[in-house]
C-alpha positions in Angstrom: -2.9 82.0 124.3 -4.9 79.4 123.1 -3.3 76.0 123.9 -4.7 74.5 120.7 -2.6 76.7 118.6 0.4 75.5 120.6 -0.5 72.2 119.9 -0.7 73.0 116.2 2.7 74.4 116.2 4.1 71.3 117.8 2.6 69.1 115.3 4.0 71.1 112.4 7.4 71.0 113.5 7.5 67.1 113.5 6.4 66.8 109.7 9.3 65.7 107.3 10.4 68.4 104.9 9.0 67.9 101.4 11.9 67.5 98.9 11.9 70.0 96.2 12.0 68.6 92.8 14.2 71.7 91.6 17.9 71.1 91.0 19.9 72.2 94.2 23.0 73.6 92.0 20.5 75.9 89.8 19.0 79.0 91.2 16.2 79.3 88.5 16.5 83.2 88.7 18.3 83.5 85.1 18.5 81.9 81.9 16.0 80.0 79.6 13.8 77.1 80.9 11.4 74.7 79.2 8.4 74.2 81.5 5.5 71.8 81.4 2.4 72.4 83.5 -0.4 70.0 83.8 -4.1 70.2 84.7 -5.4 68.5 87.8 -6.1 64.7 86.9 -5.2 65.5 83.2 -8.6 67.0 82.6 -8.9 68.4 79.2 -10.1 71.9 80.5 -8.0 74.0 78.1 -9.5 72.8 74.9 -10.0 70.2 72.5 -8.0 69.2 69.3 -10.4 68.7 66.2 -8.9 68.0 62.8 -5.3 68.9 63.8 -6.0 72.2 65.3 -6.2 73.2 69.0 -9.7 74.6 69.9 -9.1 76.5 73.1 -11.8 76.9 75.7 -12.7 80.0 77.8 -10.1 78.8 80.5 -7.5 78.2 77.5 -8.4 81.4 75.9 -7.5 83.2 79.4 -4.1 80.9 79.7 -3.3 82.0 76.3 -3.7 85.8 77.2 -1.6 85.3 80.4 1.3 83.6 78.4 1.2 86.2 75.7 1.6 89.1 78.5 4.0 87.1 80.8 5.3 90.7 82.4 1.8 90.9 84.5 3.0 87.9 86.4 6.6 88.7 86.5 8.5 91.8 85.1 11.9 89.9 84.3 10.2 86.8 82.7 9.4 86.4 78.9 7.7 83.6 77.5 9.5 82.9 74.1 7.1 80.2 72.8 4.3 78.1 74.1 1.6 75.6 73.0 -1.5 75.0 75.0 -2.7 71.5 74.8 -6.2 70.2 76.2 -4.6 69.1 79.4 -1.4 70.8 79.8 0.8 73.4 78.4 4.6 73.8 77.4 6.5 77.1 77.2 10.1 78.2 77.0 10.6 81.0 79.4 13.4 83.5 79.4 14.3 84.8 82.8 16.7 88.0 83.2 17.7 90.2 85.9 16.6 93.8 85.5 20.2 95.0 85.6 21.4 92.5 83.1 18.9 93.9 80.7 20.1 97.4 81.1 23.7 96.4 81.0 23.8 93.2 78.9 27.2 93.9 77.1 28.8 94.7 80.3 27.5 91.8 82.5 28.9 89.2 80.4 32.6 89.9 80.8 32.4 91.6 84.5 33.2 89.6 87.8 31.0 90.4 90.9 32.3 92.1 93.6 32.4 90.5 97.1 29.4 92.7 98.2 27.4 91.8 95.0 28.0 88.2 95.8 27.0 88.4 99.4 23.7 90.1 98.4 23.3 87.5 95.5 23.3 84.9 98.2 20.6 86.7 100.3 18.8 87.3 97.1 18.9 83.6 96.2 17.0 82.6 99.7 13.8 84.0 98.2 11.6 82.2 96.1 13.3 81.4 92.6 11.7 83.8 89.7 10.6 80.7 87.8 8.6 79.1 90.6 7.4 82.8 91.3 6.3 83.1 87.7 4.6 79.6 87.5 2.7 80.1 90.7 1.5 83.4 89.8 0.3 82.2 86.3 -1.4 79.1 87.8 -3.0 81.3 90.4 -4.2 83.8 87.9 -5.9 81.0 85.4 -7.2 79.2 88.6 -9.2 82.4 89.8 -10.5 82.6 86.3 -11.6 79.2 86.1 -13.1 78.9 89.3 -15.6 81.4 88.0 -16.9 78.8 85.8 -16.1 75.4 87.4 -15.0 74.1 90.9 -12.3 71.9 91.9 -8.4 72.1 91.4 -7.3 73.5 88.1 -3.7 72.4 88.0 -1.2 69.8 89.4 0.5 71.1 92.5 4.0 70.8 90.9 5.4 71.5 87.3 8.2 69.9 85.1 11.1 72.2 84.2 14.2 71.7 82.2 17.1 74.2 82.0 17.8 74.9 78.1 21.5 73.9 77.8 22.7 75.5 74.3 21.3 76.3 71.0 20.7 72.7 69.8 18.8 71.9 73.1 16.8 75.1 72.6 15.8 74.1 68.8 14.8 70.8 69.6 12.7 71.9 72.2 11.0 74.8 69.9 10.6 71.8 67.3 8.8 69.8 69.9 6.6 72.6 70.7 5.7 73.5 67.0 4.8 69.8 66.4 2.9 69.1 69.6 -0.6 69.5 68.4 0.2 67.5 65.3 1.6 64.6 67.6 -1.3 64.7 70.4 -2.1 61.2 69.9 1.5 60.1 70.4 2.0 62.7 73.6 2.7 60.9 77.0 -0.2 63.3 78.3 -2.7 62.2 75.7 -6.0 61.0 77.2 -9.0 59.6 75.4 -11.9 61.9 75.9 -14.7 60.5 78.2 
């Protein structure tokens, strides 16, 4: 065995664990979420806004295709609504378990058994579906973008918000609908260089 590898392992164990920005009480495996994913350095690589219209770049067009067919990245994920902006995108993502889709009427009233709860605890140790979906989407777009440009495409993390009720969902939907029109008031707005 190489002593250098042993040294590297010892170094890695002393590093502090990175704190997750995700809510510890939420599994991110089921429900509706509002996500925002920003480009690295807020670079405007997804397109430009001209005369109140979003004109997608080639990378933006590829992202649009990926969002329209979200099942390519995660079978249990559906993108309900989204908007692509020059340096970020917003989406409402609906995550459902496979068995919940098949027995939707039954699952609302049924209490899980002890075995199902134990299995769910084991299942939750895996990466949450929302993180898996966002990671897969970012990876696919990055691979495509790297055929035309170099450097990082996305910021390492993303923003999420668990949608809590109809009013919350309607407000987010309205925000998405008006995002292009309100670009100059957007917190991610940057003057083009």
